[in-house]
PAMARBA-755896 format. One line per field, with one value per residue (C-alpha): residue in one letter; x, y, z. Coordinates in nm, 4 decimals. Last residue first. Example, Ala and Ser with C-alpha at 12.3 -4.5 7.8 and 13.67 -1.06 7.14 Angstrom:
BEGIN
r: S A
x: 1.3670 1.2300
y: -0.1060 -0.4500
z: 0.7140 0.7800
end
This chain:
BEGIN
r: X X X X X X X X X X X X X X X X X X X X X X X X X X X X X X X X X X X X X X X X X X X X X X X X X X X X X X X X X X X X X X X X X X X X X X X X X X X X X X X X X X X X X X X X X X X X X X X X X X X X X X X X X X X X X X X X X X X X X X X X X X X X X X X X X X X X X X X X X X X X X X X X X X X X X X X X X X X X X X X X X X X X X X X X X X X X X X X X X X X X X X X X X X X X X X X X X X X X X X X X X X X X X X X X X X X X X X X X X X X X X X X X X X X X X X X X X X X X X X X X X X X X X X X X X X X X X X X X X X X X X X X X X X X X X X X X X X X X X X X X X X X X X
x: 0.1181 0.2400 0.1944 -0.1523 -0.1355 0.1541 -0.0913 0.1098 0.4031 0.1804 -0.0218 0.2944 0.3891 0.0557 -0.0642 0.1533 0.4665 0.3916 0.3526 0.6771 0.8714 0.7129 0.8109 0.5242 0.3684 0.0867 -0.0361 -0.3510 -0.4347 -0.3958 -0.6444 -0.9074 -0.8645 -0.8932 -1.2196 -1.3525 -1.2688 -1.4215 -1.7607 -1.8669 -1.9910 -1.7626 -1.9075 -1.8707 -1.5687 -1.3491 -1.0791 -0.7749 -0.4107 -0.1187 0.1336 0.4146 0.6552 0.5936 0.7819 0.6396 0.7517 0.8664 0.6195 0.3274 0.4271 0.4713 0.1478 -0.0422 0.0901 0.0014 -0.3475 -0.4067 -0.4611 -0.5428 -0.9126 -1.0245 -0.8730 -0.6780 -1.0031 -1.1147 -0.7860 -0.8626 -1.2083 -1.0629 -0.8351 -0.4695 -0.4417 -0.1422 0.0804 0.1963 0.4327 0.7377 0.5997 0.7926 0.5746 0.2893 0.3864 0.2334 -0.1108 -0.0949 0.0362 -0.2814 -0.3722 -0.0166 -0.0505 0.2857 0.1150 -0.2569 -0.4925 -0.7730 -0.6069 -0.8020 -0.7256 -0.9681 -0.7600 -0.5527 -0.8697 -0.8264 -0.5084 -0.3424 -0.1602 0.0979 0.1079 0.4510 0.4762 0.1879 0.2059 0.3494 0.1061 -0.1833 -0.0787 -0.0298 -0.3847 -0.5191 -0.3374 -0.4557 -0.8281 -0.8944 -0.7416 -1.0538 -1.1032 -1.1494 -0.8338 -0.7063 -0.5241 -0.2601 -0.2776 0.0534 -0.1203 0.0630 0.0036 -0.3641 -0.3975 -0.2221 -0.4555 -0.7519 -0.6178 -0.5559 -0.9104 -1.0451 -0.7665 -0.9540 -0.7050 -0.9422 -1.2513 -1.3303 -1.5330 -1.4746 -1.7552 -2.0139 -2.1550 -2.3660 -2.1038 -1.8186 -1.6280 -1.4536 -1.4606 -1.1735 -1.0660 -0.8722 -0.6588 -0.5851 -0.9051 -0.8752 -1.1550 -0.9148 -0.8574 -1.2308 -1.2423 -0.9132 -1.0390 -1.3732 -1.2059 -0.9880 -1.2912 -1.4980 -1.5202 -1.6095 -1.3920 -1.2520 -1.6024 -1.4928 -1.4263 -1.2899 -1.0479 -1.0579 -0.8255 -0.9174 -0.7490 -0.6161 -0.8341 -1.1431 -1.3803 -1.3505 -1.3551 -1.7308 -1.8253 -1.6004 -1.7075 -2.0749 -2.0089 -1.8284 -2.0905 -1.9344 -2.1627 -2.3202 -2.4232 -2.2380 -1.9524 -1.8826 -1.5974 -1.3077 -1.2470 -0.8832 -0.8310 -0.6333 -0.5509 -0.7249 -0.7526 -1.0591 -1.3056 -1.1666 -1.1898 -1.5486 -1.6348 -1.4714 -1.6686 -1.9939 -1.9388 -1.8556 -2.1829 -2.2256 -2.4977 -2.5827 -2.8664 -2.8540 -2.4766 -2.4430 -2.7012 -2.5294 -2.7439 -2.8476 -2.8245 -2.4914 -2.3057 -2.5178 -2.6964 -2.8082 -2.9193 -2.6921 -2.8761 -3.2166 -3.1119 -2.9806 -2.8831 -2.5301 -2.2915 -1.9207 -1.6639 -1.3364 -1.0271 -0.6858 -0.7203 -0.4161 -0.2676 0.0252 0.2263 0.1316 0.0000
y: 1.3642 1.6919 1.8816 1.9480 2.3201 2.3409 2.2987 2.2671 2.0963 1.8742 1.7792 1.6767 1.4374 1.2645 1.0179 1.1452 1.1540 0.8138 0.6618 0.8159 0.6844 0.3389 0.3105 0.3142 0.0063 -0.0078 0.3451 0.2527 -0.0149 0.2434 0.4637 0.1915 0.1152 0.4843 0.5119 0.1985 0.3234 0.6646 0.5425 0.4463 0.7568 1.0410 1.3664 1.2177 1.2048 1.3522 1.1059 1.3321 1.2402 1.4772 1.5311 1.7871 1.6056 1.2838 1.4170 1.6478 1.5144 1.1572 1.1131 1.2231 0.9969 0.6893 0.7660 0.7818 0.4463 0.2847 0.4380 0.2883 0.4641 0.3145 0.4008 0.5172 0.4042 0.7267 0.9242 0.7220 0.8076 1.1768 1.1405 0.9505 1.2476 1.3140 1.6830 1.8147 2.0885 2.3783 2.6365 2.4869 2.5893 2.3845 2.0852 2.2788 2.1191 1.7948 1.9535 2.1182 1.7904 1.6082 1.5035 1.3776 1.1377 0.9566 0.7306 0.6660 0.8143 0.8059 1.0675 1.3877 1.6100 1.7014 1.9830 1.7206 1.6460 1.9797 2.1507 2.3192 2.6467 2.7717 3.1488 3.3131 3.3254 3.5740 3.7333 3.4286 3.2168 3.4266 3.3949 3.0211 2.9965 3.1606 2.9051 2.6225 2.6970 2.4388 2.1764 2.1938 2.3828 2.3649 2.5561 2.5366 2.8523 2.8156 3.0884 3.2458 3.5598 3.7898 3.5525 3.5167 3.8959 3.9307 3.6732 3.8690 4.1973 4.0376 3.9091 4.2167 4.1679 3.8626 3.5734 3.3022 3.4729 3.2522 2.9837 2.6315 2.4033 2.2518 2.4386 2.1839 1.9092 2.1539 2.4465 2.7671 2.7259 2.9148 2.7649 2.9406 2.7743 2.7398 2.8650 2.9755 3.2272 3.5110 3.3494 3.3716 3.7448 3.8242 3.6603 3.8369 4.1791 4.1013 3.9956 4.3034 4.4427 4.0995 3.9263 3.6630 3.5571 3.3682 3.0078 2.8521 2.5669 2.4191 2.2297 1.9222 1.6901 1.8912 2.1872 1.9835 2.2208 2.4935 2.2594 2.2185 2.5766 2.7150 2.4490 2.5316 2.9057 2.9093 3.1129 3.1444 2.8965 2.6725 2.3541 2.3455 2.5365 2.2638 2.4337 2.1946 2.0131 1.9034 1.5860 1.4191 1.0684 0.8550 0.4967 0.4232 0.3640 0.6555 0.8847 0.7763 0.8591 1.2002 1.2696 1.1574 1.3891 1.6711 1.6348 1.4092 1.4861 1.1991 1.2962 1.6763 1.7123 1.4316 1.5772 1.9131 2.2154 2.4280 2.8088 2.8360 2.8507 2.6830 2.8835 2.6245 2.7445 2.6631 2.7433 2.6820 2.3961 2.1915 1.8660 2.0005 1.9147 1.8512 1.8009 1.6112 1.6696 1.6595 1.3251 1.2793 0.9366 0.9070 0.5942 0.3500 0.0000
z: 0.9899 0.8545 0.5310 0.3911 0.4728 0.2248 -0.0658 -0.3890 -0.2191 -0.0066 -0.3136 -0.4984 -0.2202 -0.1791 -0.4411 -0.7248 -0.5076 -0.3570 -0.7035 -0.8264 -0.5256 -0.5422 -0.9075 -1.1527 -1.3162 -1.0590 -1.1326 -1.3271 -1.0693 -0.7928 -0.9751 -0.9924 -0.6231 -0.5397 -0.7301 -0.5599 -0.2107 -0.2985 -0.4124 -0.7628 -0.9388 -1.0364 -0.9053 -0.5568 -0.5628 -0.8385 -0.7261 -0.7384 -0.7905 -0.8280 -1.1094 -1.1169 -0.8868 -1.0788 -1.3803 -1.6461 -1.9833 -1.9189 -1.6335 -1.8493 -2.1394 -1.9204 -1.7366 -2.0650 -2.1773 -1.8445 -1.8491 -2.1951 -2.5266 -2.8654 -2.8364 -2.4943 -2.1639 -2.1071 -2.1115 -1.8100 -1.6388 -1.6895 -1.5363 -1.2411 -1.1822 -1.2574 -1.1747 -1.3649 -1.2264 -1.4457 -1.2926 -1.4656 -1.8062 -2.0652 -1.9748 -2.1331 -2.4662 -2.3382 -2.3206 -2.6627 -2.8079 -2.7080 -3.0634 -3.1112 -2.8208 -2.8586 -2.7724 -2.8171 -3.0767 -2.8174 -2.5976 -2.6616 -2.3660 -2.0849 -1.9325 -1.7463 -1.5416 -1.3618 -1.4800 -1.1837 -1.2428 -0.9919 -1.0290 -1.0276 -1.4078 -1.4311 -1.7786 -1.9534 -1.7535 -1.8789 -2.2429 -2.1996 -2.0659 -2.3818 -2.5968 -2.3659 -2.3913 -2.6612 -2.4301 -2.2196 -1.8957 -1.5199 -1.4292 -1.0732 -0.9682 -0.6977 -0.4319 -0.3299 -0.2063 -0.4497 -0.7413 -0.6555 -0.6445 -0.9788 -1.1305 -1.0011 -1.1387 -1.4780 -1.5172 -1.6939 -1.9481 -2.0867 -2.1116 -1.9870 -2.1316 -2.4302 -2.2571 -2.3882 -2.4959 -2.2684 -1.9671 -1.7735 -1.7974 -1.7556 -1.9019 -1.7924 -1.4137 -1.2530 -0.9209 -0.6460 -0.3787 -0.0073 0.1513 0.5122 0.5532 0.4665 0.1278 0.0723 0.1398 -0.0345 -0.3532 -0.3186 -0.2951 -0.5960 -0.7984 -0.7100 -1.0636 -1.1959 -1.4557 -1.2155 -1.1147 -0.8062 -0.7052 -0.3885 -0.3159 0.0326 0.2649 0.4666 0.7165 1.0108 0.9096 0.9929 1.1754 0.9061 0.6043 0.5758 0.6614 0.3891 0.1384 0.1873 0.1850 -0.1507 -0.3342 -0.6797 -0.8540 -0.5916 -0.7728 -1.1048 -0.9420 -0.6887 -0.5017 -0.4543 -0.1259 -0.1050 0.0912 0.3662 0.4913 0.2296 0.3534 0.1429 0.4271 0.6269 0.3247 0.2647 0.6254 0.5902 0.2718 0.4316 0.7245 0.4840 0.2978 -0.0035 -0.2560 -0.4899 -0.7256 -0.7287 -0.7294 -0.9855 -1.2226 -1.2482 -1.1695 -1.4647 -1.4685 -1.6490 -1.3194 -1.0579 -0.7868 -0.5325 -0.1934 0.1028 0.4253 0.2730 0.0437 0.3368 0.1633 0.1404 -0.1401 -0.0833 -0.3582 -0.3959 -0.6091 -0.4427 -0.2654 -0.0434 0.0260 0.2695 0.1926 -0.0800 0.0000
end
């Protein structure tokens, strides 16, 4: 069994619609958040069952939009095991104020939601100048920015990283690349070319591993390419629980199977070490 396991991509959904009303981005709530909500107690129980020591709770934008109150209240009593990632409207006039507000409540990262199951396609505002002040604020605060995006947004993301080289950028689900052609993954060249940006960290989620099973691709082949270009120190695992159906123990088991060909050192880095570097609050026993 690997050492310390940290899940870098989980969500919490409250059943209390009065205290935490839904306000999904795009106006439509995601099916998973409506059908299988998991509150923080359920998340902690799932972590215990799976052997996951710590977790990152990511704002569920398709349920709560930019109101991060549910995550804030969920992580507050469990700072020894949980850290949170909030979301804001980066183009809004008060974006910097909102970033400082949520950071002040103990959040450890910022998420920008530019695509998703209820908002298909790729939004065109990633490199909008109105977002520069928010990126600058994140850079000054040392907040990593998680990008929920597709590979079509990579050119705009490169422009932002050129402007803000001090921001650690996390690619949720590997930016949903097209992998079915298999190695050397020519159709995903835009993703692999990001290896030249040392600030980029890849989030290897269950969704990404599912993409790696399509067509001529296999998880083992994908891992070989990712490790060769980025190294284990720039890759971290996330289950996508409960958005991905199946239960956390099962999702971890599937991920461990995909990583079985790796060295113990690389596997431990992906399953915990990289997360501790990106989110220092996760360090310690």
